[in-house]
VEXGU-432142 format. One line per 3 residues: number of its first residue (from 1); for each residue x, y, z of N, C-alpha, C. Coordinates in Angstrom, 3 decimals. Atoms other than C-alpha are relative to their C-alpha. Last residue first. Example, Ala and Ser with C-alpha at 12.3 -4.5 7.8 and 13.67 -1.06 7.14 Angstrom:
2
2 = -0.820 -1.190 -0.060 13.670 -1.060 7.140 -0.770 1.090 0.730; 0.890 -1.190 0.000 12.300 -4.500 7.800 0.900 1.200 0.000;
This chain:
216
216 = 0.563 -1.034 -0.887 62.638 107.860 155.466 -1.530 -0.118 0.112; -0.025 0.441 -1.391 64.096 104.625 154.108 -0.693 0.986 0.948; 0.865 1.171 -0.143 63.100 105.300 150.512 -0.078 -0.469 1.452;
213 = 1.391 -0.400 0.204 64.499 108.831 150.633 -0.934 -1.178 0.233; 0.430 -0.711 -1.214 67.741 107.527 152.147 -1.433 0.486 -0.118; 0.156 0.963 -1.093 68.103 104.987 149.359 -0.517 0.702 1.256;
210 = 1.246 0.732 0.248 67.496 107.646 146.705 -0.269 -0.982 1.131; 1.094 -0.940 -0.227 70.214 109.872 148.181 -1.346 -0.694 -0.182; 0.172 -0.071 -1.451 72.602 106.921 148.319 -1.162 0.923 0.358;
207 = 0.620 1.269 -0.378 72.078 106.411 144.601 -0.263 -0.039 1.499; 1.398 -0.072 0.432 72.791 110.110 144.067 -0.752 -1.284 0.337; 0.726 -0.767 -1.026 75.948 109.801 146.156 -1.482 0.128 -0.372;
204 = 0.186 0.881 -1.150 77.116 107.038 143.823 -0.746 0.719 1.122; 1.024 0.980 0.385 76.508 109.319 140.837 -0.263 -0.973 1.139; 1.298 -0.673 -0.120 78.454 112.103 142.592 -1.137 -0.951 -0.372;
201 = 0.332 -0.037 -1.427 81.412 109.746 143.034 -1.367 0.649 0.227; 0.405 1.365 -0.345 81.359 109.138 139.289 -0.394 -0.082 1.470; 1.349 0.147 0.532 81.413 112.908 138.738 -0.538 -1.407 0.265;
198 = 0.902 -0.781 -0.843 84.426 113.217 141.042 -1.451 -0.132 -0.463; 0.187 0.732 -1.256 86.155 110.348 139.224 -0.959 0.756 0.915; -1.195 -0.059 -0.835 85.553 112.108 135.911 -0.264 -0.812 1.268;
195 = 0.031 -0.780 -1.234 82.751 110.951 133.665 1.377 0.050 0.649; -0.520 -1.349 0.177 83.183 109.877 130.051 -0.024 0.867 1.232; 1.034 -0.804 0.652 81.070 106.733 129.843 0.429 1.453 -0.168;
192 = 0.013 0.368 1.412 84.205 104.711 130.611 -1.047 0.755 -0.790; -1.138 -0.713 0.588 84.442 106.644 133.878 0.112 -0.325 -1.493; 0.255 -1.441 -0.037 80.952 105.496 134.804 1.126 0.790 -0.655;
189 = 1.093 -0.295 0.927 81.505 101.918 133.688 -0.266 1.496 -0.071; -0.512 0.148 1.370 84.899 101.669 135.381 -1.061 0.362 -1.028; -0.890 -1.137 0.281 83.456 103.049 138.606 0.502 -0.060 -1.438;
186 = 0.905 -1.130 0.240 80.664 100.444 138.431 0.806 1.272 -0.280; 0.444 0.104 1.397 83.362 97.801 138.072 -0.950 1.133 -0.349; -1.155 -0.332 0.837 84.955 98.986 141.312 -0.369 -0.078 -1.483;
183 = -0.046 -1.463 0.099 81.535 98.980 143.002 1.171 0.436 -0.872; -0.545 -0.642 -1.191 81.295 95.298 142.206 -0.033 1.519 -0.185; -1.355 -0.550 0.088 79.002 93.948 139.521 0.450 0.524 1.357;
180 = -0.332 -0.839 -1.152 75.883 91.830 139.097 1.466 0.417 -0.062; 0.185 -1.421 0.329 75.132 90.613 135.576 0.363 0.922 1.163; -1.235 -0.618 0.469 76.648 87.186 136.240 -0.113 1.458 -0.368;
177 = -0.972 -0.178 -1.087 73.656 86.156 138.351 1.267 0.720 -0.442; -0.665 1.267 -0.316 71.250 86.793 135.449 1.034 0.235 1.089; 0.960 1.053 0.300 68.711 89.570 134.805 0.548 -1.378 0.388;
174 = -0.317 1.428 -0.118 70.595 92.512 136.300 -1.198 -0.879 -0.357; 1.083 0.630 0.765 69.673 95.995 135.060 0.215 -1.521 -0.014; -0.405 1.125 0.844 73.118 96.931 136.408 -1.082 -0.508 -0.933;
171 = 0.682 1.244 -0.349 72.643 100.396 137.855 0.408 -1.103 -0.964; -0.515 1.170 0.715 74.684 103.626 137.894 -0.704 -1.250 0.521; -0.249 1.148 -0.872 72.947 106.862 138.850 0.541 -1.128 -0.874;
168 = -0.273 1.322 0.538 72.992 110.288 137.200 0.077 -1.037 1.113; -0.606 0.980 -0.894 71.443 113.606 138.226 0.111 -1.369 -0.656; 0.957 1.017 -0.449 70.844 116.363 135.710 0.732 -1.058 0.813;
165 = 0.111 0.058 -1.457 73.308 119.255 135.602 -1.080 -0.935 0.502; 1.236 -0.666 -0.407 73.021 120.337 131.961 -0.189 -0.010 1.513; 0.084 -1.352 0.565 76.555 119.585 130.743 -1.178 0.775 0.588;
162 = -1.031 -0.818 -0.632 76.957 116.638 133.116 -0.024 1.429 -0.531; 0.296 -0.203 -1.421 73.621 115.109 132.135 1.029 0.890 0.671; 1.117 -0.926 -0.172 74.167 115.626 128.429 -0.255 0.311 1.473;
159 = -0.377 -1.334 0.491 77.635 114.051 128.426 -1.126 1.004 0.229; -0.946 -0.604 -0.932 76.676 111.102 130.638 0.350 1.419 -0.424; 0.732 -0.380 -1.216 73.604 110.320 128.556 0.922 0.707 0.983;
156 = 0.923 -1.083 0.362 75.589 110.366 125.295 -0.740 0.501 1.243; -0.808 -1.206 0.185 78.374 108.263 126.789 -0.859 1.210 -0.315; -0.449 -0.528 -1.292 75.915 105.686 128.110 0.760 1.314 -0.150;
153 = 0.178 -1.456 -0.039 74.328 105.315 124.654 0.401 0.601 1.343; -0.622 -0.630 1.168 75.621 101.829 123.911 -0.128 1.517 -0.002; -1.111 -0.879 -0.386 74.839 100.713 127.462 0.650 0.719 -1.174;
150 = 0.510 -1.256 -0.549 71.396 99.363 126.517 1.133 0.989 0.276; 1.022 -0.486 0.915 73.108 96.771 124.375 -0.528 1.337 0.460; -0.418 0.030 1.401 74.971 95.130 127.239 -1.154 0.412 -0.906;
147 = 0.569 1.050 0.851 73.690 96.114 130.667 0.413 0.149 -1.460; -1.018 1.008 0.284 76.005 98.128 132.908 -0.471 -0.999 -1.052; 0.266 1.411 -0.211 73.701 101.114 132.777 1.183 -0.897 -0.336;
144 = -1.117 0.576 0.741 74.084 104.839 133.284 -0.045 -1.492 0.310; -0.820 1.185 -0.241 70.638 105.825 134.454 1.149 -0.161 -0.985; -0.268 0.637 1.287 69.016 109.224 134.695 1.023 -1.105 0.189;
141 = -1.357 0.526 0.152 67.503 110.371 137.993 0.126 -0.740 -1.327; 0.054 1.379 0.454 64.363 112.513 137.843 1.426 -0.478 -0.249; -0.839 0.838 -0.871 64.737 115.687 139.910 -0.173 -1.493 -0.323;
138 = 0.897 0.893 -0.744 61.823 117.348 138.072 0.746 -0.914 0.959; 1.043 -0.772 -0.681 63.871 120.349 136.902 -0.889 -0.882 0.874; -0.626 -0.814 -1.043 66.972 118.283 136.089 -1.066 0.731 0.817;
135 = -0.396 0.932 -1.057 64.864 115.750 134.228 0.674 0.734 1.153; 1.208 0.312 -0.759 63.276 118.624 132.285 0.311 -0.963 1.145; 0.340 -1.198 -0.781 66.692 119.882 131.205 -1.222 -0.262 0.879;
132 = -0.979 -0.022 -1.084 67.534 116.329 130.142 -0.217 1.220 0.894; 0.428 0.974 -1.001 64.332 116.136 128.123 0.949 -0.029 1.192; 1.223 -0.520 -0.623 65.248 119.362 126.326 -0.501 -0.951 1.087;
129 = -0.412 -1.031 -0.948 68.781 118.096 125.696 -1.213 0.570 0.727; -0.265 -1.323 0.557 67.327 114.994 124.083 0.459 0.967 1.089; 0.720 -1.045 -0.724 67.685 111.418 125.317 0.351 1.356 -0.597;
126 = -0.420 -1.334 0.443 69.252 109.186 122.694 -0.914 1.069 0.595; -0.337 -0.106 1.415 68.824 105.951 124.623 0.489 1.390 -0.366; 0.887 -0.872 0.784 67.133 106.450 128.005 0.358 0.148 -1.479;
123 = -0.565 0.042 1.363 68.719 103.422 129.742 -0.818 0.815 -1.008; -1.050 0.957 0.331 66.484 103.627 132.829 0.393 0.095 -1.466; 0.190 0.328 1.411 64.552 106.729 133.858 1.173 -0.873 -0.420;
120 = -1.149 0.190 0.891 64.611 106.662 137.649 -0.476 -0.289 -1.415; -1.273 -0.343 -0.639 62.209 107.913 140.340 1.176 -0.020 -0.969; -1.110 0.767 0.577 58.809 108.017 138.651 1.311 0.488 0.608;
117 = -0.065 1.294 -0.681 55.839 109.205 140.743 1.127 -0.892 -0.523; -0.553 -0.207 -1.348 56.095 112.907 139.878 0.189 -1.311 0.746; 0.786 0.591 -1.084 55.603 111.969 136.227 0.671 0.224 1.352;
114 = 1.066 -0.914 -0.428 57.106 114.410 133.700 -0.797 -0.547 1.189; -0.597 -1.170 -0.651 60.373 112.487 133.403 -1.074 0.927 0.562; -0.618 0.419 -1.264 58.573 109.230 132.673 0.522 1.202 0.773;
111 = 1.085 0.358 -0.915 56.303 110.788 130.048 0.548 -0.405 1.362; 0.613 -1.235 -0.497 59.308 112.457 128.419 -1.114 -0.303 1.002; -0.938 -0.737 -0.852 61.260 109.231 128.126 -0.673 1.217 0.621;
108 = -0.140 0.678 -1.291 58.259 107.268 126.851 0.917 0.771 0.938; 0.732 -0.745 -1.023 57.460 109.801 124.124 0.090 -0.625 1.378; -0.459 -1.383 -0.133 58.457 107.461 121.321 -0.890 0.754 0.979;
105 = 0.839 -1.033 0.612 57.289 103.902 122.082 0.609 1.387 0.180; 0.738 -0.752 -1.025 60.098 101.508 122.935 -0.756 1.147 -0.662; 0.968 -0.927 0.625 61.078 99.220 120.053 -0.870 0.725 1.030;
102 = 1.355 0.531 -0.103 64.177 97.723 121.712 -0.973 1.031 -0.572; 0.011 1.415 0.375 67.941 98.128 121.120 -1.371 -0.666 0.189; -0.082 0.165 1.455 68.099 101.945 120.969 -0.101 -1.459 -0.425;
99 = -1.223 0.645 0.440 66.836 102.292 124.536 -0.005 -0.210 -1.515; -0.022 0.200 1.449 63.845 104.598 124.922 1.355 -0.516 -0.493; -0.134 -1.106 0.931 63.465 104.237 128.674 0.170 -0.433 -1.449;
96 = -0.814 0.548 1.088 62.125 101.391 130.800 0.062 1.051 -1.103; 0.646 0.134 1.312 60.671 103.380 133.688 1.030 -0.451 -1.019; -0.924 -0.210 1.119 61.770 102.844 137.289 -0.821 -0.098 -1.283;
93 = 0.550 0.246 1.330 59.438 103.172 140.259 1.035 0.424 -1.039; -0.665 -0.672 1.104 60.788 102.812 143.789 -0.686 -0.372 -1.302; -1.036 -0.885 -0.531 59.490 101.820 147.198 0.586 0.874 -1.101;
90 = -1.308 0.045 0.662 56.305 100.452 145.651 0.957 0.973 0.672; -1.124 0.228 -0.893 53.518 100.270 148.229 1.359 -0.111 -0.647; 0.011 1.407 -0.391 50.264 99.919 146.312 1.207 -0.359 0.860;
87 = 1.114 0.177 -0.930 49.876 103.701 146.213 -0.059 -1.430 0.519; -0.386 -0.630 -1.261 53.353 103.922 144.655 -1.113 -0.168 1.045; -1.058 0.805 -0.620 52.370 101.394 142.007 0.423 0.585 1.339;
84 = 0.621 1.195 -0.558 49.083 103.174 141.259 1.037 -0.863 0.730; 0.750 -0.404 -1.195 50.941 106.464 140.803 -0.632 -1.209 0.681; -0.993 -0.344 -1.030 53.443 104.872 138.421 -0.691 0.404 1.294;
81 = -0.519 1.244 -0.555 50.584 103.264 136.492 1.016 0.270 1.099; 1.070 0.677 -0.730 48.773 106.584 136.023 0.508 -1.286 0.650; 0.218 -0.721 -1.259 51.974 108.417 135.084 -1.056 -0.706 0.849;
78 = -1.117 0.211 -0.932 52.882 105.791 132.490 -0.252 0.674 1.340; 0.470 0.746 -1.159 49.481 105.688 130.745 1.077 -0.181 1.078; 1.095 -0.698 -0.650 50.046 108.369 128.099 -0.523 -0.686 1.247;
75 = -0.438 -1.187 -0.753 53.432 106.888 127.269 -1.106 0.710 0.763; 0.187 -1.209 0.798 51.947 103.507 126.307 0.332 1.253 0.806; 1.344 -0.524 -0.247 53.447 100.823 128.589 -0.165 1.261 -0.852;
72 = 0.800 0.003 1.235 56.515 99.174 127.081 -1.463 0.340 0.241; -0.656 0.447 1.220 57.996 98.501 130.541 -0.975 -0.074 -1.173; 1.098 -0.135 0.955 57.283 100.122 133.879 0.581 -0.181 -1.397;
69 = -0.450 -0.738 1.172 60.173 98.831 135.985 -1.160 0.011 -0.984; 0.314 0.502 1.333 58.785 97.871 139.362 0.769 0.817 -1.032; 0.460 -0.970 0.987 59.724 98.237 142.992 -0.399 -0.675 -1.293;
66 = 0.904 0.615 0.972 60.544 96.456 146.216 -0.520 1.060 -0.958; 1.117 -0.838 0.419 63.556 97.598 148.231 -0.797 -0.700 -1.101; 0.743 0.612 1.095 66.056 95.583 150.244 -1.217 0.856 -0.313;
63 = 1.283 -0.672 0.159 68.717 97.170 152.475 -0.667 -0.536 -1.263; 0.139 -0.765 1.235 71.452 94.616 153.141 -1.371 0.659 0.005; -0.654 -1.298 -0.197 72.745 92.875 156.257 0.014 0.831 -1.285;
60 = -0.919 -0.203 1.115 71.762 89.361 155.040 0.727 1.348 0.084; -1.004 1.064 0.029 70.262 88.468 158.414 1.023 0.201 -1.107; -0.821 0.015 -1.215 68.510 91.793 158.928 1.098 -1.059 -0.069;
57 = -0.908 -1.137 -0.178 67.256 92.322 155.387 0.960 -0.177 1.172; -1.395 0.456 0.035 65.814 88.861 154.752 1.002 1.108 0.300; -0.252 0.767 -1.212 62.245 89.735 155.838 1.460 -0.439 0.091;
54 = -0.636 -0.877 -0.980 62.328 92.348 153.098 0.294 -0.702 1.325; -1.438 0.275 -0.059 61.636 89.600 150.569 0.699 0.834 1.066; -0.236 1.069 -0.975 57.904 89.777 151.333 1.483 -0.301 0.166;
51 = 0.026 -0.595 -1.344 57.721 93.139 149.547 0.280 -1.040 1.085; -1.315 -0.543 -0.347 58.820 91.377 146.378 0.037 0.610 1.385; -1.009 1.051 -0.180 55.725 89.186 146.161 1.321 0.574 0.492;
48 = 0.390 0.795 -1.154 53.133 91.924 146.777 1.003 -1.107 0.272; -0.279 -0.734 -1.234 55.013 94.236 144.449 -0.357 -0.811 1.232; -1.440 -0.198 -0.195 55.136 91.767 141.577 0.278 0.646 1.357;
45 = -0.621 1.290 -0.300 51.505 90.653 141.917 1.483 0.162 0.314; 0.405 0.348 -1.366 50.257 94.243 142.090 0.616 -1.330 0.430; -0.758 -0.783 -0.975 52.284 95.268 139.026 -0.354 -0.365 1.443;
42 = -0.778 0.784 -0.970 51.011 92.375 136.908 0.668 0.789 1.111; 0.472 1.361 -0.257 48.324 93.397 134.432 0.703 -0.686 1.159; 1.203 -0.003 -0.839 48.773 97.187 134.496 -0.448 -1.407 0.393;
39 = 1.024 -0.830 0.626 52.370 96.890 133.286 -1.237 -0.073 0.893; 1.413 -0.054 -0.381 55.499 95.603 134.960 -0.826 0.834 -0.959; 0.759 -0.603 1.097 59.069 94.477 134.432 -1.494 -0.071 0.285;
36 = 0.390 0.853 1.124 60.617 93.601 137.786 -0.880 0.731 -1.009; 0.914 -0.845 0.780 62.297 96.204 139.935 -0.452 -0.773 -1.237; 0.489 0.937 1.003 64.230 94.508 142.735 -1.160 0.683 -0.718;
33 = 1.421 -0.098 0.334 66.041 97.289 144.543 -0.302 -1.053 -1.060; 0.446 0.484 1.306 69.357 96.529 146.220 -1.489 0.247 -0.150; 1.407 -0.298 0.265 71.342 98.048 149.054 -0.342 -0.486 -1.393;
30 = 0.596 -0.343 -1.289 74.642 97.145 150.717 -1.446 0.434 -0.147; 1.131 -0.924 0.003 76.039 95.262 147.762 -0.415 0.309 1.437; -0.250 -1.177 -0.815 79.467 93.703 148.232 -1.120 1.023 -0.019;
27 = -0.647 -1.017 0.830 79.313 91.226 145.371 0.269 1.289 0.784; -1.359 0.480 0.280 78.615 88.403 147.854 0.764 0.958 -0.916; -0.830 -0.165 -1.198 75.644 90.393 149.168 1.434 -0.427 -0.284;
24 = -0.337 -1.420 -0.092 74.196 90.621 145.661 0.909 0.267 1.198; -1.086 -0.236 0.951 74.395 86.828 145.389 0.427 1.467 0.023; -1.219 0.607 -0.542 72.338 86.508 148.556 1.190 0.226 -0.928;
21 = -0.532 -0.863 -1.059 69.785 88.984 147.255 1.297 -0.564 0.561; -0.356 -1.282 0.611 69.182 87.116 143.994 0.680 0.913 1.035; -1.299 0.229 0.624 69.196 83.812 145.841 0.524 1.270 -0.652;
18 = -0.988 0.375 -1.017 66.455 84.983 148.182 1.378 -0.212 -0.612; -0.574 -1.106 -0.758 64.548 86.871 145.452 1.076 -0.396 1.006; 0.970 -0.399 -1.009 64.129 83.837 143.176 0.644 1.098 0.855;
15 = -0.099 0.461 -1.375 66.637 83.907 140.356 -1.215 0.388 0.836; -0.188 1.439 -0.149 66.579 84.000 136.555 -0.133 -0.516 1.429; -1.238 0.375 -0.661 65.230 87.417 135.630 0.041 -1.502 0.233;
12 = -0.867 0.804 0.864 62.464 87.876 133.071 1.387 -0.232 0.582; 0.170 -0.446 1.389 59.594 88.974 135.325 0.921 -0.872 -0.844; 1.354 -0.529 0.075 58.912 87.495 138.770 -0.225 0.803 -1.278;
9 = 0.842 0.826 0.867 62.048 85.481 138.065 -1.458 0.430 0.009; 0.076 1.369 -0.519 64.038 88.378 139.482 -0.861 -0.825 -0.955; 1.168 0.825 0.309 65.097 91.678 137.909 0.123 -1.398 0.578;
6 = -0.324 1.409 0.201 67.413 94.535 138.926 -1.297 -0.799 -0.173; 0.727 0.490 1.181 67.414 98.344 138.895 0.449 -1.428 -0.274; 1.419 -0.334 -0.118 68.436 100.205 142.065 -0.822 -0.414 -1.216;
3 = 0.538 0.326 1.327 71.915 98.820 142.653 -1.513 0.122 0.063; 1.445 -0.182 -0.066 73.910 100.274 145.549 -0.530 -0.201 -1.418; 0.768 -0.148 1.228 77.474 98.990 145.773 -1.486 0.142 0.327;
């Protein structure tokens, strides 16, 4: 399992990075990104703390990546913050998309997709076909999520992405220990969203693609 969207107690998760990573190992994870909720006030603190967790990679036998999830930042400021995060050493930048269960500012999805510094648009809600076409053009990965509430539009995202050819990934958006999943459960989530097994396999390859980019 590769999970590129998770949270520790450095935002609203429950675990310190060591326990978070150890629990991921017990679920069979081979790579994890910790992507705590960030804006301009805390991104440096989050990244500086999470980068220290990489010391556990060798003993735990897992690839560890430090990132942020840009959350409820005004759309016009997303690109600037994403660039600052990458300059500060973020391995990965996720943007909290326009989920239907939170009051995310309209235009967030498009701002994330248009930024060259954003890797994944998380739980994008009712993403439009035009935005999906743009995601394909900019190589922005779209998330199928395991998280309750946010996952209500998984089927919509899966359908648009497969019709248009945008890239999908499956993440958990983990906040609590019980949010982590096995790769078998991730398959169920992807297929439950309407993907075929081959399309689910492609989503896993996309996650691997991101990991290899971060390691290069």
